[in-house]
C-alpha positions in Angstrom: 277.8 42.2 21.0 277.6 38.1 22.1 274.6 35.8 20.8 273.4 35.7 23.9 273.1 39.8 24.4 271.1 39.3 20.9 268.9 36.2 22.4 268.4 38.0 25.8 267.4 41.1 24.0 264.7 39.2 21.8 263.4 37.5 24.6 262.8 40.9 26.8 261.0 42.8 23.5 258.7 39.8 22.8 257.5 39.8 26.3 257.0 43.4 26.3 254.4 42.8 23.2 252.7 40.4 25.9 254.2 37.3 24.4 256.8 34.9 25.0 259.7 33.6 23.9 260.2 29.7 24.7 263.5 27.7 24.2 263.4 25.5 21.9 265.2 22.0 22.5 264.0 18.9 20.8 266.1 16.0 22.1 267.1 13.7 19.2 266.9 16.5 16.3 270.0 19.1 16.1 269.5 22.2 14.5 266.5 23.3 16.3 266.0 27.3 16.1 267.1 28.2 19.8 263.5 29.6 20.1 259.4 29.5 19.5 258.1 32.8 19.3 254.5 33.0 20.6 252.6 36.2 20.0 249.2 37.7 21.1 246.3 36.2 18.8 247.9 33.0 17.7 250.7 34.4 15.8 254.4 32.7 16.2 257.5 32.2 14.7 260.9 30.2 15.0 264.1 32.0 16.0 267.1 31.2 15.1 269.4 33.5 17.3 273.7 34.4 16.3 276.1 37.0 17.0 275.6 39.3 14.9 277.4 38.5 11.1 277.1 35.1 12.2 275.2 32.5 9.3 273.1 29.7 10.2 275.1 26.6 9.4 274.0 24.2 6.9 272.5 21.6 9.4 270.3 24.5 10.8 269.5 25.6 7.4 268.2 22.0 6.6 265.6 22.0 9.6 264.5 25.8 8.9 264.0 24.6 5.5 261.7 21.3 6.8 259.7 24.2 9.1 259.5 26.3 6.2 258.1 23.5 3.9 255.9 23.2 6.7 254.3 26.3 6.5 256.2 28.1 9.3 258.7 31.3 9.5 261.6 31.1 11.0 264.2 33.9 11.3 268.2 34.0 11.6 268.8 37.4 13.8 271.7 38.7 14.5 271.4 42.0 15.6 268.8 44.5 18.2 267.3 46.5 15.1 266.6 43.5 13.4 264.5 42.4 16.1 262.8 45.9 16.3 262.2 45.3 12.3 260.9 42.1 12.8 258.4 42.4 15.6 257.1 45.7 14.5 255.9 43.6 11.2 253.4 41.4 14.1 251.9 44.6 15.9 248.4 45.1 16.3 
């Protein structure tokens, strides 16, 4: 399974939950997470998507740390089961 397969699954599952998984591109800032996940009732998190077993790079981890210091949640997602687990925590 490739990263694009994991990312596609995330987008589909978020949509099924009534949300939006927007591609996050920030010109001039490298290392931002791949997706901003927006869910009903104003819930959101950032998602860094990786192929199974892959880890975030040091620059990505530094950006994740900055986002977390601002109070945002960031997940590094590398398999479908993990996506299901995370999204189940946001269901109402």
